C-alpha positions as CSV (number, residue, x, y, z in Angstrom):
1,X,-56.5,56.5,5.2
2,X,-53.8,59.0,6.3
3,X,-52.7,61.8,4.0
4,X,-49.7,60.8,1.8
5,X,-50.4,57.1,2.0
6,X,-50.8,55.2,-1.3
7,X,-53.6,52.6,-1.5
8,X,-52.4,49.0,-1.9
9,X,-54.3,48.5,-5.2
10,X,-52.3,51.3,-6.7
11,X,-48.9,49.7,-5.7
12,X,-49.9,46.4,-7.3
13,X,-50.6,47.9,-10.7
14,X,-47.2,49.7,-10.9
15,X,-44.4,48.5,-13.2
16,X,-42.2,45.7,-11.8
17,X,-38.9,46.8,-10.1
18,X,-35.9,46.2,-12.3
19,X,-32.5,45.8,-10.6
20,X,-29.4,46.4,-12.7
21,X,-26.0,45.1,-11.9
22,X,-23.4,47.8,-11.1
23,X,-21.3,46.6,-14.1
24,X,-22.0,46.0,-17.7
25,X,-21.3,42.4,-18.6
26,X,-21.9,41.0,-22.0
27,X,-20.8,37.9,-23.9
28,X,-18.0,38.5,-26.5
29,X,-19.3,39.5,-29.9
30,X,-17.9,37.9,-33.0
31,X,-14.6,39.4,-33.8
32,X,-13.8,40.4,-30.2
33,X,-10.9,38.5,-28.4
34,X,-11.0,37.3,-24.8
35,X,-8.6,39.1,-22.4
36,X,-6.3,36.2,-21.6
37,X,-4.3,38.2,-19.1
38,X,-7.3,38.7,-16.9
39,X,-8.3,35.1,-17.3
40,X,-4.9,33.8,-16.3
41,X,-4.7,36.2,-13.3
42,X,-8.2,34.9,-12.2
43,X,-7.1,31.3,-12.4
44,X,-3.9,32.1,-10.4
45,X,-5.9,33.9,-7.7
46,X,-8.3,31.0,-7.5
47,X,-5.6,28.4,-7.2
48,X,-3.7,30.4,-4.5
49,X,-6.9,30.9,-2.5
50,X,-7.7,27.1,-2.8
51,X,-4.2,26.2,-1.6
52,X,-4.4,28.5,1.4
53,X,-7.9,27.3,2.3
54,X,-6.6,23.7,2.1
55,X,-3.7,24.5,4.4
56,X,-5.9,26.2,6.9
57,X,-8.4,23.3,7.0
58,X,-5.5,20.8,7.5
59,X,-4.2,22.9,10.4
60,X,-7.6,23.0,12.1
61,X,-7.9,19.2,11.9
62,X,-4.8,18.7,14.1
63,X,-5.3,17.7,17.8
64,X,-3.7,20.1,20.2
65,X,-0.3,19.2,21.6
66,X,-1.7,19.7,25.2
67,X,-4.4,17.1,24.7
68,X,-1.9,14.6,23.4
69,X,0.5,15.2,26.3
70,X,-2.4,14.9,28.8
71,X,-3.4,11.5,27.3
72,X,0.1,10.2,27.3
73,X,0.6,11.3,30.9
74,X,-2.6,9.5,31.9
75,X,-1.3,6.3,30.4
76,X,2.1,6.6,32.2
77,X,0.3,7.4,35.5
78,X,-1.2,3.9,35.5
79,X,2.3,2.6,36.3
80,X,3.3,5.3,38.9
81,X,3.9,9.0,39.5
82,X,5.4,11.2,36.8
83,X,8.3,13.6,37.7
84,X,8.1,15.7,34.5
85,X,6.9,15.8,30.9
86,X,7.3,17.9,27.8
87,X,6.0,18.0,24.2
88,X,6.9,20.0,21.1
89,X,4.1,22.3,20.2
90,X,4.7,22.2,16.4
91,X,4.1,18.9,14.6
92,X,7.0,17.4,12.7
93,X,6.9,15.4,9.4
94,X,7.3,11.7,10.0
95,X,7.6,8.8,7.6
96,X,8.0,5.1,8.3
97,X,8.2,2.9,5.3
98,X,5.5,4.3,2.9
99,X,3.3,5.9,5.6
100,X,3.8,9.6,6.1
101,X,2.0,11.8,8.7
102,X,2.7,14.7,11.1
103,X,3.7,13.8,14.7
104,X,4.2,15.5,18.1
105,X,7.4,14.5,19.8
106,X,7.4,14.5,23.6
107,X,8.9,13.0,26.7
108,X,8.0,11.8,30.2
109,X,10.2,11.1,33.2
110,X,9.5,9.2,36.4
111,X,11.3,7.5,39.2
112,X,11.0,3.7,39.7
113,X,12.7,2.1,42.6
114,X,14.7,5.3,43.1
115,X,16.0,5.3,39.6
116,X,15.1,8.0,37.0
117,X,13.4,6.6,33.9
118,X,13.0,8.8,30.9
119,X,10.9,8.0,27.8
120,X,10.3,9.8,24.5
121,X,7.2,9.3,22.4
122,X,5.8,10.1,19.0
123,X,2.1,10.7,18.6
124,X,0.1,11.2,15.5
125,X,-0.9,14.9,15.3
126,X,-4.2,14.2,13.6
127,X,-5.5,11.4,15.8
128,X,-3.4,11.6,19.0
129,X,-2.5,7.9,18.7
130,X,0.9,7.1,20.2
131,X,3.1,5.7,17.4
132,X,6.2,4.9,19.4
133,X,7.5,5.0,22.9
134,X,11.1,4.3,23.7
135,X,13.3,4.7,26.8
136,X,16.3,7.1,26.8
137,X,19.5,5.7,28.1
């Protein structure tokens, strides 16, 4: 064995390693009062964190506007060439009767028999499903 090395059987018989937390926490003793200010602040921070996490998760479940526009254009191309298209990049709130969701609003233009046809559409921002398509006059 090399000099300075400790035999394994000496290490096994040593006291167990005790790890202490960097703070001193103890349960309240009878007669002590709880610090309500810290408790309320903790609840507030937790609620705010939960709200922002929920919002971030909702944003990440949206389908991209580019994908929605690509799908709509593919559907329109089945009936002929497209001259132009557009889509709003930020979803808008939409409600029809008791159903509420977020939608992308966009448009497509094309020529049919030499006449310009323009359409607007609404597509669900979560699924990409087209909710409505209507011609502009």
